[in-house]
C-alpha positions, 0 to 999 in steps of 0.5 A, a space after each residue: 491623908 484620908 486614904 491609907 496609901 498617902 497616909 502610909 507614904 507620909 509615915 514612911 517618909 517621916 520614918 525614913 527621915 528619923 532613921 537617916 538622921 540618926 544614922 548620919 549622927 551616929 556615923 559621924 559622932 563618937 560617944 564622947 564627941 559633940 559638934 556645935 551648930 549654934 555655940 552654947 545653944 544647939 549641938 549634936 552629940 552621941 547619946 544612947 537612951 535606954 529609957 523613955 522620956 528623960 531616960 525614965 524606965 531604963 531598967 524596964 526595957 521589955 515594958 517599954 517594948 510592949 507599951 510602944 508596940 501596943 501604942 503603935 497598934 492603937 494608933 493604926 486602929 485609931 487611924 482606921 477608925 477615924 480617917 473618914 471623919 477626922 479633920 486634917 489636924 487629927 490625921 497629921 497628929 496620928 501620923 506624927 505619933 506613928 512616925 515617932 513611936 515606930 522610929 524609936 521602937 526600931 532603935 530599941 529592937 536593933 540597938 537596945 537603946 534609942 539613938 538621940 543626938 540633938 542637944 538643946 543646951 540652954 538651961 530652962 527655968 524650972 527644968 534645967 538642961 533639956 534631954 537630948 532628943 531625935 527626930 522621932 521625939 520631935 514627931 511625938 511631941 508635935 503629935 501630942 500637942 497637935 492632938 491636944 489642940 485639935 481635941 480642945 479647939 476643933 473636934 466636934 462633940 456629940 452635942 455639936 453633931 446633934 445641933 448640925 
């Protein structure tokens, strides 16, 4: 994924998966309908999220659009800057973050909300009911976790490079 074309293909495929799953879920489910995949554990629902994580900032759509657009520009810049020296985990995390941010931005521009449809139903300790989410959200969460793990355990520091 060091070369821009394979990287762009991975991002495009991930984005296509996100948009396709959202379309299928919203074509099949009406706003108050749900479809149980695993009873009392996992269901598909039709949820319109006007905010960001857990519907925060729902009253500030223009702020969300600007911040998301800036994040996408930053991620593209970051990829261009580190692609030749970053390890695979870092590159995958950047791709996942781009997929998620772009997929949700497309929803915000077209529908003025993000289409969420995956509902993990069990109550979680200290959290309660988890927010309804989508494939883009999974990509963002996984990308953040991978990036953090990479930075903590695998990224070389300037001190490491001096010793080499």
